[in-house]
C-alpha positions as CSV (number, residue, x, y, z in Angstrom):
1,M,0.0,0.0,0.0
2,T,1.5,3.2,-1.1
3,T,1.4,6.0,1.3
4,T,1.1,9.5,-0.2
5,K,2.8,12.2,1.9
6,P,0.7,15.2,2.4
7,K,2.0,18.3,0.4
8,K,3.3,21.2,2.4
9,K,1.3,24.4,1.9
10,K,3.3,27.2,0.2
11,Q,3.8,30.1,2.6
12,A,2.4,33.5,1.4
13,K,5.0,36.1,0.4
14,K,5.4,39.0,2.8
15,T,4.4,42.3,1.5
16,D,5.4,44.6,4.5
17,G,8.5,45.9,2.7
18,G,6.4,47.4,-0.2
19,A,4.0,49.1,2.2
20,T,6.9,50.6,4.0
21,T,8.4,51.9,0.8
22,R,5.1,53.5,-0.3
23,H,4.8,55.0,3.2
24,G,8.3,56.4,3.0
25,L,7.7,58.0,-0.4
26,T,4.5,59.6,0.9
27,F,6.4,61.1,3.8
28,A,9.2,62.3,1.6
29,Y,6.7,64.0,-0.7
30,A,5.1,65.6,2.3
31,I,8.4,67.0,3.5
32,A,9.2,68.2,0.0
33,I,5.9,70.0,-0.3
34,T,6.3,71.5,3.1
35,A,9.7,72.7,2.2
36,V,8.4,74.2,-1.0
37,I,5.7,75.9,1.0
38,I,8.2,77.2,3.6
39,I,10.5,78.4,0.9
40,A,7.6,80.1,-1.0
41,A,6.4,81.6,2.3
42,G,9.9,82.8,3.1
43,W,10.3,84.3,-0.3
44,C,7.0,86.1,0.1
45,V,8.0,87.4,3.5
46,C,11.4,88.5,2.3
47,T,9.8,90.2,-0.7
48,Y,7.4,91.9,1.6
49,L,10.0,92.9,4.2
50,F,13.2,93.4,2.2
51,T,12.3,94.5,-1.3
52,P,13.9,98.0,-1.4
53,Y,12.4,101.3,-2.2
54,D,13.2,102.0,-5.8
55,G,12.2,105.6,-6.2
56,E,14.2,108.9,-5.9
57,T,15.3,110.1,-2.5
58,R,12.3,111.6,-0.7
59,W,11.5,113.0,2.7
60,L,8.7,111.4,4.7
61,Y,7.0,113.8,7.1
62,I,4.8,112.4,9.8
63,P,3.1,115.1,11.9
64,M,3.1,114.6,15.7
65,G,0.0,112.9,17.0
66,S,-0.9,111.3,13.6
67,D,-3.2,108.3,13.8
68,K,-2.8,105.2,11.7
69,E,-4.8,106.6,8.8
70,Q,-2.7,109.7,8.7
71,V,0.5,107.7,8.9
72,A,-0.7,105.5,6.0
73,D,-1.5,108.6,3.9
74,S,2.0,110.0,4.5
75,L,3.6,106.7,3.6
76,A,1.6,106.5,0.4
77,T,3.2,109.7,-0.8
78,L,6.5,107.8,-1.1
79,D,5.1,104.9,-3.2
80,P,1.7,103.2,-2.6
81,T,3.0,99.7,-2.7
82,F,6.1,100.4,-0.6
83,G,4.1,102.5,1.8
84,S,1.5,99.8,2.4
85,R,4.3,97.3,3.2
86,V,5.8,99.6,5.8
87,M,2.3,100.2,7.2
88,G,1.7,96.4,7.4
89,I,4.9,95.9,9.4
90,L,4.1,98.8,11.7
91,T,0.5,97.6,12.4
92,V,1.2,93.8,12.6
93,A,-0.2,94.0,16.1
94,P,-3.7,95.4,16.4
95,S,-2.7,97.4,19.5
96,T,0.2,99.1,17.7
97,N,1.0,102.6,19.1
98,L,2.4,105.0,16.5
99,N,3.1,107.8,18.9
100,N,6.8,107.6,18.4
101,S,6.6,107.6,14.6
102,G,6.2,111.4,14.2
103,G,9.0,113.3,12.5
104,A,11.0,113.4,9.3
105,Y,12.7,110.5,7.7
106,K,14.9,110.6,4.7
107,V,14.1,107.6,2.4
108,E,16.8,106.8,-0.1
109,K,16.8,104.3,-2.9
110,G,17.5,100.9,-1.5
111,T,15.8,101.5,1.9
112,T,13.8,98.4,2.8
113,A,10.3,98.4,4.3
114,I,11.4,96.7,7.5
115,N,14.3,99.2,7.9
116,L,12.0,102.2,7.6
117,A,9.4,100.6,9.9
118,R,12.0,100.0,12.6
119,R,13.2,103.6,12.3
120,M,9.7,104.8,12.7
121,R,9.0,102.6,15.7
122,R,12.0,104.0,17.4
123,G,11.4,107.6,16.3
124,A,14.9,107.5,14.8
125,Q,14.4,110.6,12.6
126,T,16.8,112.1,10.1
127,P,18.0,115.5,11.2
128,V,17.0,118.3,8.9
129,R,19.4,121.1,7.9
130,V,17.7,124.5,8.5
131,T,19.2,127.6,6.9
132,F,18.4,131.2,7.4
133,N,20.1,134.4,6.3
134,N,19.2,138.0,5.2
135,I,16.6,138.2,8.0
136,R,15.5,141.6,9.3
137,T,12.7,140.8,11.8
138,M,11.7,138.1,14.2
139,E,8.5,137.6,12.1
140,Q,10.7,136.8,9.0
141,L,12.8,134.4,11.1
142,A,9.7,132.7,12.3
143,D,8.4,132.3,8.8
144,R,11.7,130.9,7.5
145,L,12.0,128.3,10.3
146,S,8.4,127.3,10.2
147,A,8.7,126.7,6.5
148,Q,11.5,124.1,7.2
149,M,10.1,122.6,10.4
150,E,6.8,121.4,11.9
151,M,6.4,124.2,14.4
152,S,4.3,127.2,13.5
153,D,5.5,130.7,13.3
154,T,3.2,131.7,16.1
155,D,4.6,128.9,18.3
156,F,8.1,130.2,17.6
157,L,7.3,133.8,18.4
158,A,5.4,132.9,21.6
159,A,8.5,130.9,22.7
160,A,10.7,133.9,22.0
161,D,8.6,136.1,24.2
162,T,9.0,133.6,27.1
163,I,12.6,132.4,26.6
164,L,14.6,135.4,25.5
165,P,13.6,137.9,28.2
166,A,14.7,135.3,30.8
167,L,18.2,135.4,29.1
168,G,18.4,139.2,29.4
169,Y,17.2,140.3,26.0
170,S,14.6,143.1,25.6
171,K,12.1,142.5,22.8
172,P,13.8,144.8,20.4
173,E,17.1,143.0,21.1
174,F,15.8,139.6,20.2
175,P,17.5,139.5,16.7
176,A,20.8,139.9,18.6
177,A,20.5,136.4,20.0
178,F,21.1,134.7,16.7
179,F,23.5,134.3,13.8
180,P,22.6,133.4,10.2
181,D,23.9,129.9,9.4
182,T,22.8,126.3,8.7
183,Y,21.7,124.4,11.7
184,E,20.7,120.8,12.3
185,F,17.4,120.1,14.1
186,Y,14.8,117.4,14.2
187,W,11.9,118.4,12.1
188,N,9.4,118.3,15.0
189,D,11.7,119.9,17.6
190,Y,10.0,122.1,20.1
191,P,10.7,125.8,19.9
192,S,12.5,125.7,23.2
193,R,15.0,123.2,21.9
194,V,15.5,125.4,18.8
195,F,16.2,128.5,20.9
196,K,18.5,126.5,23.1
197,K,20.7,125.6,20.2
198,L,20.6,129.0,18.5
199,V,21.5,130.8,21.6
200,K,24.3,128.3,22.5
201,V,25.9,129.0,19.2
202,H,25.6,132.8,19.8
203,D,27.0,132.6,23.3
204,S,30.0,130.4,22.3
205,F,31.0,133.2,19.8
206,W,31.1,135.8,22.5
207,T,34.5,134.9,24.0
208,E,36.1,136.8,26.8
209,E,38.3,138.6,24.3
210,R,35.3,139.8,22.3
211,L,33.4,140.8,25.4
212,A,36.4,142.8,26.5
213,K,36.5,144.6,23.1
214,A,32.8,145.4,23.3
215,S,33.4,146.8,26.8
216,A,36.2,149.0,25.6
217,L,33.7,150.5,23.1
218,N,31.2,151.0,26.0
219,L,28.8,148.6,24.2
220,T,27.0,145.5,25.2
221,P,27.0,142.5,22.8
222,S,23.5,143.4,21.8
223,Q,24.5,147.0,21.0
224,V,27.5,145.7,19.0
225,A,25.0,143.7,17.0
226,T,22.9,146.8,16.5
227,V,25.8,148.7,15.1
228,A,26.7,145.7,12.9
229,S,23.2,145.5,11.6
230,I,23.3,149.2,10.4
231,V,26.7,148.5,8.8
232,E,25.4,145.5,6.9
233,E,22.4,147.5,5.6
234,E,24.7,150.4,4.6
235,T,27.0,148.4,2.4
236,A,27.2,145.0,0.8
237,K,30.9,145.4,0.3
238,S,32.7,143.5,2.9
239,S,35.9,145.5,2.4
240,E,34.0,148.7,3.5
241,R,32.3,147.3,6.6
242,P,35.1,148.0,9.0
243,L,35.3,151.7,7.7
244,V,31.5,152.1,8.1
245,A,31.6,150.6,11.5
246,R,34.2,153.1,12.7
247,L,32.3,155.9,11.2
248,Y,29.2,155.1,13.3
249,L,31.4,154.5,16.4
250,N,32.9,158.0,15.8
251,R,29.4,159.5,15.7
252,L,28.4,157.7,18.9
253,A,31.6,158.9,20.6
254,K,30.9,162.5,19.6
255,G,27.2,162.3,20.6
256,M,26.1,163.0,17.1
257,P,22.9,161.5,15.6
258,L,23.7,158.5,13.6
259,Q,21.4,159.6,10.8
260,A,21.6,156.2,9.2
261,D,19.2,155.8,6.3
262,P,18.8,152.0,6.9
263,T,17.2,152.7,10.3
264,V,14.6,154.9,8.6
265,K,13.8,152.2,6.1
266,F,13.4,149.8,9.0
267,A,11.1,152.3,10.7
268,T,8.8,152.6,7.7
269,G,8.7,148.8,7.3
270,N,9.1,149.2,3.6
271,F,12.4,147.3,2.9
272,S,12.1,147.8,-0.9
273,L,12.8,151.6,-0.6
274,R,15.6,152.7,-2.9
275,R,15.6,156.3,-2.0
276,I,14.9,158.0,1.4
277,N,13.0,161.3,1.1
278,K,11.8,163.9,3.6
279,T,8.6,162.1,4.3
280,H,10.5,159.0,5.3
281,L,12.8,161.0,7.5
282,A,9.8,162.3,9.5
283,T,8.7,158.7,10.3
284,K,7.9,158.6,14.0
285,S,9.8,155.6,15.4
286,P,12.5,154.9,18.0
287,Y,14.4,153.3,15.1
288,N,14.6,156.6,13.2
289,T,18.1,157.8,14.0
290,Y,17.4,161.1,12.3
291,L,14.9,161.9,15.1
292,H,16.6,160.1,18.0
293,K,20.2,160.3,19.1
294,G,22.2,157.2,19.9
295,L,21.5,153.6,18.8
296,P,18.1,152.3,17.9
297,P,16.5,150.0,20.5
298,G,17.8,146.9,18.8
299,P,19.3,145.4,15.6
300,I,17.6,146.1,12.3
301,R,18.6,142.7,11.0
302,I,20.3,139.4,12.2
303,V,24.0,140.0,11.5
304,D,26.8,137.8,10.5
305,R,29.6,136.9,12.9
306,Q,32.1,138.6,10.6
307,T,30.3,141.9,10.8
308,I,30.4,141.7,14.6
309,D,34.2,141.4,14.3
310,D,34.3,144.2,11.9
311,V,32.8,146.5,14.6
312,L,35.0,145.1,17.4
313,N,38.1,145.5,15.3
314,A,37.2,148.7,13.3
315,P,40.3,150.6,12.2
316,N,40.7,154.2,13.5
317,H,39.9,157.0,11.2
318,N,38.2,160.5,11.3
319,Y,35.3,159.9,8.9
320,L,31.9,161.1,10.1
321,Y,30.0,161.1,6.9
322,M,29.3,158.7,4.0
323,C,27.3,158.7,0.8
324,A,26.9,156.2,-2.0
325,K,29.1,156.7,-4.9
326,E,27.4,158.3,-7.9
327,D,28.7,155.4,-10.2
328,F,26.3,153.0,-8.4
329,S,29.2,150.6,-7.8
330,G,28.0,149.9,-4.3
331,F,30.9,151.6,-2.7
332,H,30.8,154.9,-0.8
333,N,32.5,158.2,-0.6
334,F,33.7,159.0,3.0
335,A,34.2,162.5,4.5
336,S,35.5,164.0,7.7
337,D,33.7,167.3,7.2
338,F,30.2,168.3,6.3
339,A,31.1,170.4,3.3
340,T,32.8,167.5,1.5
341,H,29.9,165.3,2.4
342,Q,27.5,167.8,0.9
343,A,29.4,167.8,-2.4
344,N,29.4,164.0,-2.4
345,A,25.7,163.9,-1.7
346,R,24.8,166.3,-4.5
347,R,26.6,164.2,-7.0
348,Y,24.7,161.1,-5.8
349,Q,21.3,162.9,-5.8
350,T,22.0,164.1,-9.4
351,A,22.8,160.5,-10.4
352,L,19.5,159.3,-8.8
353,N,17.5,161.9,-10.7
354,N,19.2,161.1,-14.0
355,R,18.1,157.4,-13.5
356,G,14.6,158.4,-12.5
357,I,15.0,156.7,-9.1
358,H,12.5,158.2,-6.6
């Protein structure tokens, strides 16, 4: 009897390795996609934050106390797209406070949105260069400064009325506290800070040596500035200014009226006058040195430092009179006696008449 051995059952092949492979591929794909998303997101963020401003150099002015809408409007003046990016960074938190952002910021080509936003958050303004010259009155100075800064002309004048008397200046002497120049301020500086810097520059000029020279002339610094202001108005020729300064110092020393035409022009308030007539000479004003002996109550313009030195170092001479030359060169004829002066004046008056200047 033949015995048949039972056949062994074939074992099923394992498939776990294939499942693992497919699982690994899926995971790898997920990582790759995630990486792509991160890279794309990073690129978008970098583009948003670091794409530079591509326009011409501009100034961004943010008035103090501006709300978010006002800040956004100011930023839009640079470039709407760039400005919206800066604003987005500034307001990433709903409770963002923009109180520090007021001021002036110089935005140059290449400035990134995040860089400007950081500066605005810190209030890291760009100093502005403020220039003034050829100023006759405090009102003109206030207009010039307020045109270059945030403060108003009325704020400046009000501060002057408070600050300068405390420093020893009478109101007519206020122009003596400053020198024409270019100064650096922050655009939104308070008037008090502006005055502090201007007066500091003025005071540093008045060394002990200059104070001693003023004292030797029996003049205060403000009175020296007053003489200098007349000198500057009398002649635009720098070479003549020391001579003119000594002429008026000679008149003061002799107790003579200064009879300076520029003081009459200042008294009338009409700075465009080209010829002073009898009507102008009768103007009732403490600045009219034809009617009042001695110096006017204060400077008739804000003077240069050099003209102050021209007064302090004026060379000695005996001239008491001066008259513009009839050739209209801008220079003057000087005289020690009245008869010579009258002859000089007649020639000049004739030249004015011939040119139809009234």
